[in-house]
N, C-alpha and C positions, 0 to 999 in steps of 0.2 A: 503494499500499500503506500503511495507516495504521500507527503506530505501536502497540505494545502498552504497556498501563499501568494504571492503576487499573480501567478499565473490563473488562479481562480478570482481574484479581485481585480485583475486589469489595472492595478496602480503600483507604481514603485514608491519604496520608502526615500525620504529625502536623502540618506546618506547610506552608503555601501559597508558600513561596519555593524558588527553583531548580527549575524546572519542566522535567522531563527526558522524553522520548519514547524507545521502544524499538522496533526492528524485529528480529525474530529469524528468521533464516533456516536452513536447512539440516534436519540429521537430529535424532532424539530426543537425541543426546548434546550437541548443541549447545544444545538446547532446556533442558536441565538448566544448562548454563553460563549461558544467559540467566536462568534462575530465581535462580542465585547472585548474579550481578551485581545484578539487580533487588533483591533481598533486601538487599545492602550499600548500593545508592542509598538505599532507603528508610529504611534504620537511621540512615543520615547524616542523614536530615532531608529528602532532595530528594522533591519531589512527582511522582509517576509519572502522566503524563498519556497520553490515548488519542488524541489528534490533532496534526497537525503545527501546527495553527494555535494551540495552546495550549501548544507546546513552545518553550523558550529553547535547547534543545540535543537532539540526537538521537544515540542511540548504536545502531549497526547491527553486529548480531552476524552474520557472513558465513559463507558455505559456499564453499569453494575446490576442491571434489572433481574435478568433470567440468566440461568447459568451458561448458555451458549453466549450470550452477549459478554460475559464476564471474561469466558475464555477467548473470545475474540481481542478484547481490550488486553489481556495479558500478552496475547500473541502479538499484538502491534506494539506494546512497551518492549517486548524482546527483539523485535525487529529493529525499532528505531536505535536501541542500544547497540545492537551488531554493526548498524551502519554509522552512527555517530558517537557513541560512548558517553553522550550527555542528553538526559532526558528528564523533564519536569513531568510529573503526573498530577492530572486534575479531573475533576468529575465525579459523577456518582461513585464510581468505584474507589475514588480518592477517599470516600467517607470510610472506607474499611483499608486503612493503611497497612494494616497487617497482612492482608490478602495480597496486597501488591509487593511488601518487602520480603515476604515468604519465597515468592517467586523471582523477585529482581531486588535483591537488596542494594544494587549498585545504582538505583535511580537516584538523581540529586535531591528531589523533594517530592512529596505526595501532598495534594492540598485538595480540599473538598469540591463539591459541585457549585458553580457560580462564584468561587473565589478568585476574582480577578485580581485583588491586591496580593493574595497569597502567591499566585502565578508570578506577578512582577516582581516581588521581593526575590523569588527564587532565581529567575532569569537575570536580574540585576547583579545578584551576587555571583553567580556563576559564569556570566558573560557581561562584565561592565563596559560601558560605554565611557569614552572620554568626555569629560564635563564640557559642555558647550555653554561659552560666556553669554549667548542672546538668549536661548531659550531658558536657561537658569534663572533668568530675570523676569519671566512672566508667570503669572499666577499658574497654580497646579491645573485649575480648570480648563485653561486655554491649551496647556501642553497636553493634557489628557484627552483632549476633543471632546470634552464634556462642557455642558453648560452649569453656571455656579446653581447651587442649589439642589443639584442632583436629579436634573429635570430629563436626564437620560442622554443617550448617544447623540452626539452632534451630527449635522448632515453629512459628513464625510466618513461615517463608520464604515468600517470594512464589512462587506456583504459577501457571503457565501452562496447566495441564490443569484440566479439571474438578475438583472436590474429591474425587469418588470414584475416581480412578484417578491414578497418579504413575508417571513414570520413575525408576528407581534405578539410578545409573551405578555400576558395581562396579571399573572399571579404565578407564584412558587408554591411547591408542597402541596399537600393535600391532608383533608380531616377524615378521610374515610380509612377503614381498618380491615380492608379485605384480607382473608387469610392467605391468599397467594402471592401478596405483595408487599415488598419492604420500601415502598416509594417514601412513605412518612418518615422511615428511619433515616433514608438517605438525603431527603430534601426538605424535610421538617414539616410542620402543620401548614395549612393554608396561610399564605402571606400575600395580600393583594395589593397592586399598585395603585396609588390615588388615579381617579379617573382623568383628570386633568393632564398627569404624566403621560399616560397612555394616548391621549389625543394629540398632545403635542409631538409625540414620538411618530405617530401615525401621519402627521402632517409632513414631518421631515422626511419619512420614507416616500410619500406620495410626490413631495417636491424634488427628490432624487431619482424619479422615474418609476417608482412602483404603480402598477395599475390593478394589483390584486393584492390585498392584505389578508393573510391568514391567522386568525386569532387562536392563539393556543395557551392552555393551562391543563394541568393536570385533571382539573374538575372546572372547566370553563364555566358551568352553570352557577357553581358556587361564588363566582367572582364578587368580593365586597363583602361577604358575610362575616369575615373575620374584622372588618372595619364598623361593622353596623352599617354599611351602606352609608358611610359619612361622606359629606361633600367636599369638594375642592374647587379651587377659583379656575374658571376657564374663560377668557375673553372677558373677565369682570363680572361674571355670574357664576352661580355654584351649581356644580354637576355631581350627582349622586355615584357612588361606586357600586352601580349595580348593572348586570350585563344587558338588561333592556335598556337602560338609558344610555350606556356606552355604545351600543351597536346603533342607536339611533343618531348619536353625535358623530360617528364614523360614517355613517351611510351619506351625510352632508358631503363628504369628500369626492363622491362621484366615482369610487373604483369598485370593483368586486370586492366584497367580504365573504369570507369562507369561516365558517365556524367548526373548530375541532374537540372532541372531547367533552360533548355536551351530556350530561346526565338528565334523565327525562323529569326534570322537577316541574312543577306546576307553571312557573313563568314562562316555561319553554314556548308554551302556548302562544303568548305574545310575539316571540321570535318568528315562529311559523306564520303568525299574521304579517308581520313585516316582511317575510319572504314573499307573500301573495301579493303585497303592494308593491313589490320590486325594488325594496330598499338594501335588501341583502340576498345574497345568492341562496336559492332553495336548495340547500346541502346541509345535512346534518349528519355528523359523525358521532354515534352513540354507542358507547362501549357496554353491550348487554350482557356478554360473557356466556350465558346459558340459557335455557329456557325451562329446564326442569326446577319446579320451587325447593325441591330437595337438595339439589346440587348449589342451587344459589344460596340457599342458608348456610351450607357448609363453607362457600365462599365468604360468606357474610355480605350478601348482595341482596337487594330487595326484588320482589316482583317473581315473575314466572310466565309461562306462555300467554296466560289469559289476559293478565295486565298489559304485557308487552303489545299484544295485539290491539287492545281497547286504545292505548296510547297512540299507535300507529295509525288506526283508523281515523280518529281525531286529527292528527296532523294531516294527513291527505285529503280529509273534507274540507280544511281550511286552503292547503295549498297543493292541489292534485299532482303538480309537476315536481313535488320535493323530492330528491334524491337522498336517500337513506343508506347510509354504510355502517357497518357495526361489526365487532370482532367476537370471536367465540374461543372458549378453551375445551379442547377435547382430551378426555381420559383423565379429567380430576379425579383425584382419590375418591372412591366409592361411586363413582359413575357406573351405574349398571346398563344393559343393553335397553332397558326400558327408558331410563334417563336420556340416553342417546337418541332413542326413538322419537321422545317427545322434542328434543332439539330439531331433529329432521322435520318432523312434521309441522313445527312452528315456522322453520325456514319456507318451507313449501307455502306455506298459508300467507307467511309476512311478505313475500316476493320482494325481499331486500334488494336494492339496486347493486350494493357493492359489499362483500364479505371478505374478511380476514379470518384466519382460523390458526391457531397454534395447538401443539400437543402440548400437553402439561408436562413441566419438567421442573424439579425442585429448585427453590430459590433459598440459598444459605440465609437461615434467620427467618423463614416465612413459618407462620403457625400451620399451614397447611401440611407441611412436611410430616407433623405428628399424627394426621389423621389416617385411619385405617382404611384398608380397600384399595391398595395401590394397583393401578391397571398395568397389566404386562406391556410392554413397549410395542409388540406386534400388533395388539388389540387397539393401541392408540393409533398407530399408522393406518391400519385397517378402518377404523372409524374416520380418521382424517380424511382418506382419499373417498369415502362415501359422501362425506359432508360437501367436500370440494366438488365432486360429480354432481351433485344435486345442485348446488350453487351455479355451477357453469351452466347447466341447462336452463336455470331461471335467468341468469344473466344474458345468455344467447337469445332466449325468447323476447326480452325486454328490449334489447339493443336491435333486434330485427324489425319491432316494431316502429323504430324510428327511420328506417331506409323510406325515403321520399320525402322526409321532413327537412326543415332548416334548423341549424342549432348555431348558437353563437360559440366561437372558439377563441382562446387565448393562444398565440402561437409561441411554442419554447424552443423549437429547433428546426432545422432544415433536414428535409428527407433525403433518400438516396436518389430518388428520380429527378430530372430536371424539373425546376417550378415546384416539387413537392415540398410541403411544410407539415410539421407535425406539432400538433397542440392539445389542448384540453378544454372540453365542453364546461359549461357550468356546473355540471355534475360530477366533474372528475378533480381530484386534489393531485399535486404533484407527486410523483413517485409510487403512490400507493394505488391509484386508481387507473384506469384505461386511458388511450389516447385517441386522437382524431387525427388521421392522415389524409390530408386533401392536396390535391393539385390546383395550383395557381398559375397566374400570368407570369411568375417569375418577379412581380415588384412587391409582395408582401414580404415584411420583415418580422425578426424575432421581436415579440411586445406587442406586435400589431392585434387588435381585436376584429375578427372577421366572421361573416356568415357563410356557413359552410352548407351544401346540400348534400344529404347522406345517400350515397349510392350502394353501400355494401356494409356489412357487419361480421363479427365473429363472435368467439365467447366472450371477449372483454373490450374490444376496439371497434372503432368506426372508420369507415373512409368516405371521401366524397370530394366535391370540388367547390373551390371558393367561389362565392356568387356576388358577395359583396364586402363592404367594410363598416364596421360599427365605430361610431364617433364616440369614443369614451375620452371625454375631456375632464380630467380631474379639477377639483376646486381646492385651493389651499389658502384659507384666508389669513392664516398666522403662521409663519414658519418657527418662530421660537417665542419663548417667554420674554 
C-alpha cells in the first residue's frame, strides 16, 4: 500500500524538507481525521509525499473495529516500518497501544483516534524542521491553517476525496452499547460539534469546489443529544444542534446532501419529508444489522422485522423514490437457521436498494465474544452467500426498472471508452454503492452533474448516455466567521 500525499491532494508543500508519507485506513470518519492531520503537517511545512521511497517518516491512521481491520492495520504498520524505519501510529487501533507495541515495538509513537496534536508532537520530535523566522512570528491558528476559536479547518485543508465531494463529520463517538461493537471504547461517547461550526465548515468545503457533502457520524440521528440541542450563533442568529435543523441549514447551500449511519429515530420522518421536498438527497443509510428480534436483543439493538418494515413503509409513503441502504451481520453467536430465515424473509419483503453484509467475527473486548452458540465458519459463509444472492436478485430487478428513465449523475471519473464517464446517481454513495457508466460527447468533466438516459443495467450498476446537464450552482453566503 502506498502512502497518500501530494499525489492525492494535488498540492505541494511550501518547502521540500521533512518528507512525510501517510497511510489512511478505515471508514470515512477516519478519512476526515486523516485530512485534518495532513492539513496540519502541510501547514507546519512538512512535504507530503506519495511513496515510501520518498518518505523519511510515515504516519499510519489505523482502523481497529473488527479483527480483519486490525490485522490490515498491523500489516500496514509493518510494511511502512520495513520501507522507512520511522512510523507514527494513530487512529482507532492507537486506542489500544499494547496491541500495536506487541507486534511492532519499534514504532516511534502511538496516539489515539483524532489526536492531531499527538501526531504533530511525535512527528516534530522525530523529524524536526529548521526554525522559520517568518512563520514562527505568525499566530498558531494561522500557521496551522485554522481559524481562531476552533472553527474548523480553513479553506485550503488537504482533501483525500476528489474536489467535487467531501465528508463532513458532525460528531464523534457513540452512546450505544451494542454487544458486537467497541466503538465507544475507542472513540468515546457521543460528542457533537456546535451547529454553527458544522455549517461554516460546509460553506468552506462548498467554496473550495464540493458539490456533494456526505454527513457522517457514528450515529447521525443522535447529533446534538449530548449538547441538549444547544444553540450556537450563525450569521447573527441562533441555530440548534439538531439533525433536522442542521440539514435545513445545509440545504440552503444548493449542493447534494447525503446522510450516512441514520438510526431510525422518530425525527427521521422529518428528514424524509425534506427529501420529498427536494432539499436533501433521497438516500438513507440505516444500519439495521438483523431482522430476528431474538438476535437483535443479543446484539443490544432495538426492533425486528415487523417494526423495520413498518418504518420503511412510512418512509416510502412520504418519499417514494427514497434509496434505502443497510448493513447486516450474518452468523452472530446463537443465530439459528430460523433466525437467518427471518432475515431473508425481511430482505425479500423490504426490497432494500443497497445491502452490505458481513460474517460475524470476534472483536477483542466486545461483550458478544462471551455469548454461547458460536456459528461455524462454513455455516457463516454459506448464509452470507445465500443472503447476497437474494439481494443481488432484488437489486437486479430494481435497477432493470430504471431502464428507459433519466437519472441525475455526478461524474467521478472517465471510463475506458472514448467519451465514457463514470459517476453516481442520487441513490449511490461513493465506493460502497453502484456506479453509472454513460457515453457523452466528450465535453463532460469530472465533477459535472448530468442527466443520463438509462439504457442497461446489471446486478449493481447502470449504463446509459448523457442527454443533458444539471445546473448545480452552490450558494455560499459566508466563507468564514
